[in-house]
Every structure is written in structure tokens, then in C-alpha cells.
PyMOL commands that place a pseudoatom at each C-alpha (Angstrom):
pseudoatom trace, name=CA, resn=MET, resi=1, chain=A, elem=C, hetatm=0, pos=[-0.102, -0.064, 0.079]
pseudoatom trace, name=CA, resn=LYS, resi=2, chain=A, elem=C, hetatm=0, pos=[3.100, 2.519, 0.656]
pseudoatom trace, name=CA, resn=LYS, resi=3, chain=A, elem=C, hetatm=0, pos=[4.070, 1.870, -2.668]
pseudoatom trace, name=CA, resn=LEU, resi=4, chain=A, elem=C, hetatm=0, pos=[0.808, 2.559, -4.121]
pseudoatom trace, name=CA, resn=GLN, resi=5, chain=A, elem=C, hetatm=0, pos=[0.882, 6.018, -2.187]
pseudoatom trace, name=CA, resn=MET, resi=6, chain=A, elem=C, hetatm=0, pos=[4.130, 7.064, -3.043]
pseudoatom trace, name=CA, resn=LEU, resi=7, chain=A, elem=C, hetatm=0, pos=[3.260, 6.182, -6.968]
pseudoatom trace, name=CA, resn=CYS, resi=8, chain=A, elem=C, hetatm=0, pos=[0.318, 8.325, -6.656]
pseudoatom trace, name=CA, resn=LEU, resi=9, chain=A, elem=C, hetatm=0, pos=[2.261, 11.205, -5.003]
pseudoatom trace, name=CA, resn=ALA, resi=10, chain=A, elem=C, hetatm=0, pos=[4.930, 10.969, -7.590]
pseudoatom trace, name=CA, resn=ALA, resi=11, chain=A, elem=C, hetatm=0, pos=[2.561, 11.170, -10.747]
pseudoatom trace, name=CA, resn=PHE, resi=12, chain=A, elem=C, hetatm=0, pos=[0.339, 13.703, -8.774]
pseudoatom trace, name=CA, resn=THR, resi=13, chain=A, elem=C, hetatm=0, pos=[3.574, 15.716, -8.181]
pseudoatom trace, name=CA, resn=PHE, resi=14, chain=A, elem=C, hetatm=0, pos=[5.088, 15.377, -12.041]
pseudoatom trace, name=CA, resn=LEU, resi=15, chain=A, elem=C, hetatm=0, pos=[1.429, 16.164, -13.380]
pseudoatom trace, name=CA, resn=PHE, resi=16, chain=A, elem=C, hetatm=0, pos=[1.370, 19.409, -11.193]
pseudoatom trace, name=CA, resn=ALA, resi=17, chain=A, elem=C, hetatm=0, pos=[4.614, 20.504, -11.757]
pseudoatom trace, name=CA, resn=ASN, resi=18, chain=A, elem=C, hetatm=0, pos=[4.349, 19.923, -15.340]
pseudoatom trace, name=CA, resn=THR, resi=19, chain=A, elem=C, hetatm=0, pos=[1.185, 22.027, -15.395]
pseudoatom trace, name=CA, resn=THR, resi=20, chain=A, elem=C, hetatm=0, pos=[2.993, 24.754, -13.686]
pseudoatom trace, name=CA, resn=PHE, resi=21, chain=A, elem=C, hetatm=0, pos=[5.643, 24.644, -15.841]
pseudoatom trace, name=CA, resn=ALA, resi=22, chain=A, elem=C, hetatm=0, pos=[3.747, 24.832, -19.115]
pseudoatom trace, name=CA, resn=GLN, resi=23, chain=A, elem=C, hetatm=0, pos=[1.777, 27.955, -17.562]
pseudoatom trace, name=CA, resn=GLU, resi=24, chain=A, elem=C, hetatm=0, pos=[4.998, 30.096, -16.962]
pseudoatom trace, name=CA, resn=THR, resi=25, chain=A, elem=C, hetatm=0, pos=[6.374, 29.438, -20.498]
pseudoatom trace, name=CA, resn=GLU, resi=26, chain=A, elem=C, hetatm=0, pos=[4.558, 31.632, -23.289]
pseudoatom trace, name=CA, resn=ALA, resi=27, chain=A, elem=C, hetatm=0, pos=[4.791, 29.539, -26.795]
pseudoatom trace, name=CA, resn=THR, resi=28, chain=A, elem=C, hetatm=0, pos=[6.066, 31.465, -29.428]
pseudoatom trace, name=CA, resn=ASN, resi=29, chain=A, elem=C, hetatm=0, pos=[5.704, 31.187, -33.257]
pseudoatom trace, name=CA, resn=TYR, resi=30, chain=A, elem=C, hetatm=0, pos=[8.430, 32.276, -35.895]
pseudoatom trace, name=CA, resn=ASP, resi=31, chain=A, elem=C, hetatm=0, pos=[6.991, 33.945, -38.604]
pseudoatom trace, name=CA, resn=GLN, resi=32, chain=A, elem=C, hetatm=0, pos=[7.886, 31.824, -41.581]
pseudoatom trace, name=CA, resn=GLY, resi=33, chain=A, elem=C, hetatm=0, pos=[7.925, 33.554, -44.996]
pseudoatom trace, name=CA, resn=PHE, resi=34, chain=A, elem=C, hetatm=0, pos=[9.928, 34.374, -48.024]
pseudoatom trace, name=CA, resn=ARG, resi=35, chain=A, elem=C, hetatm=0, pos=[13.028, 36.309, -48.611]
pseudoatom trace, name=CA, resn=LEU, resi=36, chain=A, elem=C, hetatm=0, pos=[14.456, 37.243, -51.948]
pseudoatom trace, name=CA, resn=GLY, resi=37, chain=A, elem=C, hetatm=0, pos=[18.162, 37.812, -52.373]
pseudoatom trace, name=CA, resn=PHE, resi=38, chain=A, elem=C, hetatm=0, pos=[20.149, 39.249, -55.246]
pseudoatom trace, name=CA, resn=GLY, resi=39, chain=A, elem=C, hetatm=0, pos=[23.668, 38.633, -55.286]
pseudoatom trace, name=CA, resn=LEU, resi=40, chain=A, elem=C, hetatm=0, pos=[27.317, 38.807, -57.149]
pseudoatom trace, name=CA, resn=ASN, resi=41, chain=A, elem=C, hetatm=0, pos=[29.755, 35.844, -57.103]
pseudoatom trace, name=CA, resn=GLY, resi=42, chain=A, elem=C, hetatm=0, pos=[33.409, 35.783, -57.772]
pseudoatom trace, name=CA, resn=GLY, resi=43, chain=A, elem=C, hetatm=0, pos=[35.084, 32.193, -58.100]
pseudoatom trace, name=CA, resn=LEU, resi=44, chain=A, elem=C, hetatm=0, pos=[38.627, 30.501, -58.795]
pseudoatom trace, name=CA, resn=PRO, resi=45, chain=A, elem=C, hetatm=0, pos=[38.204, 27.304, -60.683]
pseudoatom trace, name=CA, resn=THR, resi=46, chain=A, elem=C, hetatm=0, pos=[40.504, 24.381, -58.698]
pseudoatom trace, name=CA, resn=ASP, resi=47, chain=A, elem=C, hetatm=0, pos=[41.838, 22.711, -62.034]
pseudoatom trace, name=CA, resn=ASN, resi=48, chain=A, elem=C, hetatm=0, pos=[43.648, 24.310, -65.101]
pseudoatom trace, name=CA, resn=ASP, resi=49, chain=A, elem=C, hetatm=0, pos=[40.894, 24.666, -67.358]
pseudoatom trace, name=CA, resn=TYR, resi=50, chain=A, elem=C, hetatm=0, pos=[39.485, 28.028, -66.508]
pseudoatom trace, name=CA, resn=ASP, resi=51, chain=A, elem=C, hetatm=0, pos=[41.306, 30.893, -64.838]
pseudoatom trace, name=CA, resn=TRP, resi=52, chain=A, elem=C, hetatm=0, pos=[38.363, 32.692, -62.793]
pseudoatom trace, name=CA, resn=SER, resi=53, chain=A, elem=C, hetatm=0, pos=[34.603, 33.058, -62.936]
pseudoatom trace, name=CA, resn=LEU, resi=54, chain=A, elem=C, hetatm=0, pos=[32.199, 35.849, -62.528]
pseudoatom trace, name=CA, resn=GLY, resi=55, chain=A, elem=C, hetatm=0, pos=[28.297, 36.002, -61.990]
pseudoatom trace, name=CA, resn=GLY, resi=56, chain=A, elem=C, hetatm=0, pos=[24.962, 37.113, -60.772]
pseudoatom trace, name=CA, resn=ASP, resi=57, chain=A, elem=C, hetatm=0, pos=[22.173, 35.232, -59.139]
pseudoatom trace, name=CA, resn=VAL, resi=58, chain=A, elem=C, hetatm=0, pos=[18.590, 35.475, -57.510]
pseudoatom trace, name=CA, resn=ARG, resi=59, chain=A, elem=C, hetatm=0, pos=[17.844, 33.710, -54.465]
pseudoatom trace, name=CA, resn=LEU, resi=60, chain=A, elem=C, hetatm=0, pos=[14.399, 32.785, -53.231]
pseudoatom trace, name=CA, resn=GLN, resi=61, chain=A, elem=C, hetatm=0, pos=[14.319, 31.404, -49.685]
pseudoatom trace, name=CA, resn=TYR, resi=62, chain=A, elem=C, hetatm=0, pos=[11.656, 30.198, -47.526]
pseudoatom trace, name=CA, resn=ASP, resi=63, chain=A, elem=C, hetatm=0, pos=[12.181, 30.300, -43.632]
pseudoatom trace, name=CA, resn=LEU, resi=64, chain=A, elem=C, hetatm=0, pos=[10.908, 26.873, -41.970]
pseudoatom trace, name=CA, resn=SER, resi=65, chain=A, elem=C, hetatm=0, pos=[11.923, 28.130, -38.711]
pseudoatom trace, name=CA, resn=LYS, resi=66, chain=A, elem=C, hetatm=0, pos=[14.260, 30.764, -37.367]
pseudoatom trace, name=CA, resn=LYS, resi=67, chain=A, elem=C, hetatm=0, pos=[17.162, 28.244, -37.959]
pseudoatom trace, name=CA, resn=THR, resi=68, chain=A, elem=C, hetatm=0, pos=[16.442, 26.550, -41.174]
pseudoatom trace, name=CA, resn=SER, resi=69, chain=A, elem=C, hetatm=0, pos=[15.209, 27.461, -44.715]
pseudoatom trace, name=CA, resn=LEU, resi=70, chain=A, elem=C, hetatm=0, pos=[14.637, 26.247, -47.803]
pseudoatom trace, name=CA, resn=THR, resi=71, chain=A, elem=C, hetatm=0, pos=[16.504, 28.002, -51.290]
pseudoatom trace, name=CA, resn=LEU, resi=72, chain=A, elem=C, hetatm=0, pos=[15.960, 28.227, -54.713]
pseudoatom trace, name=CA, resn=THR, resi=73, chain=A, elem=C, hetatm=0, pos=[18.877, 30.016, -56.964]
pseudoatom trace, name=CA, resn=THR, resi=74, chain=A, elem=C, hetatm=0, pos=[18.983, 30.966, -60.729]
pseudoatom trace, name=CA, resn=GLY, resi=75, chain=A, elem=C, hetatm=0, pos=[21.291, 33.405, -62.164]
pseudoatom trace, name=CA, resn=PHE, resi=76, chain=A, elem=C, hetatm=0, pos=[24.438, 33.931, -64.494]
pseudoatom trace, name=CA, resn=THR, resi=77, chain=A, elem=C, hetatm=0, pos=[27.705, 32.418, -64.342]
pseudoatom trace, name=CA, resn=ASN, resi=78, chain=A, elem=C, hetatm=0, pos=[30.805, 32.788, -66.688]
pseudoatom trace, name=CA, resn=LEU, resi=79, chain=A, elem=C, hetatm=0, pos=[33.927, 30.872, -66.355]
pseudoatom trace, name=CA, resn=PHE, resi=80, chain=A, elem=C, hetatm=0, pos=[36.629, 32.818, -68.404]
pseudoatom trace, name=CA, resn=MET, resi=81, chain=A, elem=C, hetatm=0, pos=[39.100, 31.287, -70.665]
pseudoatom trace, name=CA, resn=GLY, resi=82, chain=A, elem=C, hetatm=0, pos=[41.940, 29.069, -69.702]
pseudoatom trace, name=CA, resn=LYS, resi=83, chain=A, elem=C, hetatm=0, pos=[43.879, 26.543, -71.220]
pseudoatom trace, name=CA, resn=ASP, resi=84, chain=A, elem=C, hetatm=0, pos=[43.245, 22.678, -71.791]
pseudoatom trace, name=CA, resn=ASP, resi=85, chain=A, elem=C, hetatm=0, pos=[46.142, 19.867, -70.627]
pseudoatom trace, name=CA, resn=LEU, resi=86, chain=A, elem=C, hetatm=0, pos=[47.818, 20.459, -74.017]
pseudoatom trace, name=CA, resn=GLY, resi=87, chain=A, elem=C, hetatm=0, pos=[47.845, 24.690, -73.878]
pseudoatom trace, name=CA, resn=ASN, resi=88, chain=A, elem=C, hetatm=0, pos=[44.958, 25.018, -76.129]
pseudoatom trace, name=CA, resn=ASN, resi=89, chain=A, elem=C, hetatm=0, pos=[42.802, 28.007, -75.667]
pseudoatom trace, name=CA, resn=ILE, resi=90, chain=A, elem=C, hetatm=0, pos=[39.247, 26.965, -73.871]
pseudoatom trace, name=CA, resn=LYS, resi=91, chain=A, elem=C, hetatm=0, pos=[36.135, 29.350, -75.002]
pseudoatom trace, name=CA, resn=ASP, resi=92, chain=A, elem=C, hetatm=0, pos=[34.416, 30.879, -71.984]
pseudoatom trace, name=CA, resn=LEU, resi=93, chain=A, elem=C, hetatm=0, pos=[31.797, 28.939, -70.812]
pseudoatom trace, name=CA, resn=GLY, resi=94, chain=A, elem=C, hetatm=0, pos=[28.542, 30.633, -69.667]
pseudoatom trace, name=CA, resn=PHE, resi=95, chain=A, elem=C, hetatm=0, pos=[25.835, 28.804, -67.977]
pseudoatom trace, name=CA, resn=ILE, resi=96, chain=A, elem=C, hetatm=0, pos=[22.596, 29.178, -65.854]
pseudoatom trace, name=CA, resn=PRO, resi=97, chain=A, elem=C, hetatm=0, pos=[22.412, 27.373, -62.475]
pseudoatom trace, name=CA, resn=ALA, resi=98, chain=A, elem=C, hetatm=0, pos=[18.911, 26.152, -61.377]
pseudoatom trace, name=CA, resn=LYS, resi=99, chain=A, elem=C, hetatm=0, pos=[19.608, 24.852, -57.841]
pseudoatom trace, name=CA, resn=ALA, resi=100, chain=A, elem=C, hetatm=0, pos=[17.525, 23.714, -54.584]
pseudoatom trace, name=CA, resn=GLY, resi=101, chain=A, elem=C, hetatm=0, pos=[18.930, 23.940, -51.167]
pseudoatom trace, name=CA, resn=PHE, resi=102, chain=A, elem=C, hetatm=0, pos=[18.568, 23.594, -47.618]
pseudoatom trace, name=CA, resn=LYS, resi=103, chain=A, elem=C, hetatm=0, pos=[19.924, 26.481, -45.005]
pseudoatom trace, name=CA, resn=ALA, resi=104, chain=A, elem=C, hetatm=0, pos=[20.861, 25.818, -41.313]
pseudoatom trace, name=CA, resn=PHE, resi=105, chain=A, elem=C, hetatm=0, pos=[21.872, 28.461, -39.182]
pseudoatom trace, name=CA, resn=VAL, resi=106, chain=A, elem=C, hetatm=0, pos=[24.381, 26.842, -36.412]
pseudoatom trace, name=CA, resn=LEU, resi=107, chain=A, elem=C, hetatm=0, pos=[25.565, 30.115, -34.521]
pseudoatom trace, name=CA, resn=LYS, resi=108, chain=A, elem=C, hetatm=0, pos=[23.913, 32.882, -33.456]
pseudoatom trace, name=CA, resn=ASP, resi=109, chain=A, elem=C, hetatm=0, pos=[21.191, 33.071, -35.931]
pseudoatom trace, name=CA, resn=GLN, resi=110, chain=A, elem=C, hetatm=0, pos=[23.559, 34.666, -38.566]
pseudoatom trace, name=CA, resn=PHE, resi=111, chain=A, elem=C, hetatm=0, pos=[26.247, 32.013, -39.413]
pseudoatom trace, name=CA, resn=TYR, resi=112, chain=A, elem=C, hetatm=0, pos=[25.071, 29.297, -41.386]
pseudoatom trace, name=CA, resn=VAL, resi=113, chain=A, elem=C, hetatm=0, pos=[25.841, 26.146, -43.586]
pseudoatom trace, name=CA, resn=LEU, resi=114, chain=A, elem=C, hetatm=0, pos=[24.182, 25.547, -47.051]
pseudoatom trace, name=CA, resn=GLY, resi=115, chain=A, elem=C, hetatm=0, pos=[24.137, 22.712, -49.169]
pseudoatom trace, name=CA, resn=GLU, resi=116, chain=A, elem=C, hetatm=0, pos=[22.645, 22.923, -52.804]
pseudoatom trace, name=CA, resn=LEU, resi=117, chain=A, elem=C, hetatm=0, pos=[21.552, 20.630, -55.678]
pseudoatom trace, name=CA, resn=GLY, resi=118, chain=A, elem=C, hetatm=0, pos=[20.906, 21.257, -59.389]
pseudoatom trace, name=CA, resn=ALA, resi=119, chain=A, elem=C, hetatm=0, pos=[21.891, 21.714, -62.840]
pseudoatom trace, name=CA, resn=GLY, resi=120, chain=A, elem=C, hetatm=0, pos=[23.697, 23.867, -64.776]
pseudoatom trace, name=CA, resn=PHE, resi=121, chain=A, elem=C, hetatm=0, pos=[22.455, 25.197, -68.402]
pseudoatom trace, name=CA, resn=ALA, resi=122, chain=A, elem=C, hetatm=0, pos=[25.303, 25.904, -71.069]
pseudoatom trace, name=CA, resn=VAL, resi=123, chain=A, elem=C, hetatm=0, pos=[24.122, 28.811, -73.271]
pseudoatom trace, name=CA, resn=THR, resi=124, chain=A, elem=C, hetatm=0, pos=[27.376, 30.522, -75.012]
pseudoatom trace, name=CA, resn=ASN, resi=125, chain=A, elem=C, hetatm=0, pos=[29.917, 30.073, -77.414]
pseudoatom trace, name=CA, resn=GLY, resi=126, chain=A, elem=C, hetatm=0, pos=[28.210, 26.837, -79.069]
pseudoatom trace, name=CA, resn=TYR, resi=127, chain=A, elem=C, hetatm=0, pos=[28.164, 24.813, -75.578]
pseudoatom trace, name=CA, resn=ASN, resi=128, chain=A, elem=C, hetatm=0, pos=[25.258, 22.992, -75.544]
pseudoatom trace, name=CA, resn=GLN, resi=129, chain=A, elem=C, hetatm=0, pos=[25.873, 20.615, -72.027]
pseudoatom trace, name=CA, resn=THR, resi=130, chain=A, elem=C, hetatm=0, pos=[23.813, 20.391, -69.082]
pseudoatom trace, name=CA, resn=THR, resi=131, chain=A, elem=C, hetatm=0, pos=[25.545, 19.333, -66.214]
pseudoatom trace, name=CA, resn=PHE, resi=132, chain=A, elem=C, hetatm=0, pos=[24.623, 17.794, -62.293]
pseudoatom trace, name=CA, resn=LEU, resi=133, chain=A, elem=C, hetatm=0, pos=[25.976, 20.455, -59.909]
pseudoatom trace, name=CA, resn=TRP, resi=134, chain=A, elem=C, hetatm=0, pos=[26.305, 20.195, -56.305]
pseudoatom trace, name=CA, resn=ALA, resi=135, chain=A, elem=C, hetatm=0, pos=[27.447, 23.089, -53.786]
pseudoatom trace, name=CA, resn=PRO, resi=136, chain=A, elem=C, hetatm=0, pos=[28.273, 23.047, -49.900]
pseudoatom trace, name=CA, resn=GLY, resi=137, chain=A, elem=C, hetatm=0, pos=[28.956, 26.557, -48.550]
pseudoatom trace, name=CA, resn=ILE, resi=138, chain=A, elem=C, hetatm=0, pos=[29.009, 28.635, -45.460]
pseudoatom trace, name=CA, resn=GLY, resi=139, chain=A, elem=C, hetatm=0, pos=[28.296, 31.975, -44.531]
pseudoatom trace, name=CA, resn=TYR, resi=140, chain=A, elem=C, hetatm=0, pos=[26.757, 35.075, -42.710]
pseudoatom trace, name=CA, resn=ALA, resi=141, chain=A, elem=C, hetatm=0, pos=[23.842, 36.451, -43.042]
pseudoatom trace, name=CA, resn=ASN, resi=142, chain=A, elem=C, hetatm=0, pos=[21.733, 39.630, -40.916]
pseudoatom trace, name=CA, resn=LYS, resi=143, chain=A, elem=C, hetatm=0, pos=[18.767, 41.203, -41.992]
pseudoatom trace, name=CA, resn=TYR, resi=144, chain=A, elem=C, hetatm=0, pos=[20.223, 42.778, -45.400]
pseudoatom trace, name=CA, resn=ILE, resi=145, chain=A, elem=C, hetatm=0, pos=[23.432, 41.052, -46.101]
pseudoatom trace, name=CA, resn=ASP, resi=146, chain=A, elem=C, hetatm=0, pos=[24.486, 37.992, -47.010]
pseudoatom trace, name=CA, resn=LEU, resi=147, chain=A, elem=C, hetatm=0, pos=[28.112, 36.727, -47.643]
pseudoatom trace, name=CA, resn=SER, resi=148, chain=A, elem=C, hetatm=0, pos=[29.011, 32.848, -48.671]
pseudoatom trace, name=CA, resn=VAL, resi=149, chain=A, elem=C, hetatm=0, pos=[31.880, 30.702, -49.398]
pseudoatom trace, name=CA, resn=ARG, resi=150, chain=A, elem=C, hetatm=0, pos=[31.015, 27.512, -51.578]
pseudoatom trace, name=CA, resn=TYR, resi=151, chain=A, elem=C, hetatm=0, pos=[32.692, 24.898, -53.103]
pseudoatom trace, name=CA, resn=GLU, resi=152, chain=A, elem=C, hetatm=0, pos=[30.932, 24.331, -56.532]
pseudoatom trace, name=CA, resn=ASP, resi=153, chain=A, elem=C, hetatm=0, pos=[31.344, 21.223, -58.498]
pseudoatom trace, name=CA, resn=TYR, resi=154, chain=A, elem=C, hetatm=0, pos=[30.078, 21.174, -62.067]
pseudoatom trace, name=CA, resn=HIS, resi=155, chain=A, elem=C, hetatm=0, pos=[30.187, 17.203, -63.220]
pseudoatom trace, name=CA, resn=ASP, resi=156, chain=A, elem=C, hetatm=0, pos=[29.922, 17.366, -66.866]
pseudoatom trace, name=CA, resn=PHE, resi=157, chain=A, elem=C, hetatm=0, pos=[31.687, 20.874, -67.457]
pseudoatom trace, name=CA, resn=ARG, resi=158, chain=A, elem=C, hetatm=0, pos=[35.123, 19.005, -66.214]
pseudoatom trace, name=CA, resn=THR, resi=159, chain=A, elem=C, hetatm=0, pos=[35.426, 21.747, -63.412]
pseudoatom trace, name=CA, resn=ASN, resi=160, chain=A, elem=C, hetatm=0, pos=[34.822, 23.045, -60.321]
pseudoatom trace, name=CA, resn=GLN, resi=161, chain=A, elem=C, hetatm=0, pos=[35.396, 26.477, -57.870]
pseudoatom trace, name=CA, resn=VAL, resi=162, chain=A, elem=C, hetatm=0, pos=[35.466, 27.913, -54.727]
pseudoatom trace, name=CA, resn=ALA, resi=163, chain=A, elem=C, hetatm=0, pos=[33.451, 31.218, -54.963]
pseudoatom trace, name=CA, resn=LEU, resi=164, chain=A, elem=C, hetatm=0, pos=[32.779, 33.797, -52.816]
pseudoatom trace, name=CA, resn=ARG, resi=165, chain=A, elem=C, hetatm=0, pos=[29.029, 35.606, -52.970]
pseudoatom trace, name=CA, resn=VAL, resi=166, chain=A, elem=C, hetatm=0, pos=[27.900, 38.754, -51.676]
pseudoatom trace, name=CA, resn=ALA, resi=167, chain=A, elem=C, hetatm=0, pos=[24.104, 39.606, -51.853]
pseudoatom trace, name=CA, resn=TYR, resi=168, chain=A, elem=C, hetatm=0, pos=[21.555, 41.855, -50.607]
pseudoatom trace, name=CA, resn=GLY, resi=169, chain=A, elem=C, hetatm=0, pos=[18.315, 40.358, -49.388]
pseudoatom trace, name=CA, resn=PHE, resi=170, chain=A, elem=C, hetatm=0, pos=[14.941, 41.419, -47.845]
pseudoatom trace, name=CA, resn=GLN, resi=171, chain=A, elem=C, hetatm=0, pos=[11.885, 39.928, -46.521]
pseudoatom trace, name=CA, resn=LEU, resi=172, chain=A, elem=C, hetatm=0, pos=[9.031, 39.971, -49.185]
for i in range(1, 172): cmd.bond("trace and resi %d" % i, "trace and resi %d" % (i + 1))
show_as sticks, trace
zoom trace
């Protein structure tokens, strides 16, 4: 009988304490919403085929919570002329990336990691390839500014790059 009384007392105490705690904390919801960003990108290819890259992008971001977001990014990137393994000049390659990604804020709601997957559609100098691309990155964002560094791999273009993105963004 003593064990049953102690069990009932423990259950009552737990329920009372849990109810009291729930009344003291206020539930707050994060306003989910869209953000739009316009960025400039500059990069250095990590192989010898191209010398450097420059581009611009538009990123639509949907905030799932204060710490996680989904992204869609497109724009234009140009890989500027370099030389192949035999020393022959390579024509510039301009392409349109189309990427979907996931952004997670990991420190002070401003520093984040980002992973993107998508395709790159070649549109200049007679190139007609489409390539799979993937791009992990890290960055810093506040209410208006987004700075990030990413590694971007273009499988069928036989190159990849390390790129810096400087962007202005705002809430829609």
C-alpha cells in the first residue's frame, strides 16, 4: 500500500509540476516567410581549364523556422578562358544554374551552412551541355546582407570552383 501511495504522490507531483511549468512559459511562433536576395559571385576554378569566374544570382528563400530555410537559386555564371592540358585555349563557358538547397543557421542565428543541388545549363560559345552541380557552403547573413563561400562542382563541365557570394536580401 505504501508503494501505491508513493507512486500516486509521484504521479500527482509530476503532473502538477508539468502543468505549472507549461503555464509559466509562453509559446512563441516564428513567422515563416519568403526572402529574396540578389548576389554577385566571383570564383577561382580549382583546376587548370578556366582562369576565373564571375556571375550574378537571384535566390528565393523560404524560412521554415528561425534556424532552417529552403532555397531556390538561379542566375548566370561565366567561366573565363583558360587552357586545356595540351595548352590550347578554351572558350569561355557561360551557364545558367538552377539549384535547390537547404540552409541551417548554426551559430547566433547569423552563421549558416548551406547545401545545394541542381543543374547547370550551358548557353554561350556553342556549348550545349547540361551538368549536374552540387555546392556546399558556409556563410553569414543578417537582415539585409548575405556573405558566403562555397565549393561548387560542375560534373560534365570538367571543372569546379571555390566562390564568394556577396548579396543583398530582404523579406517579401
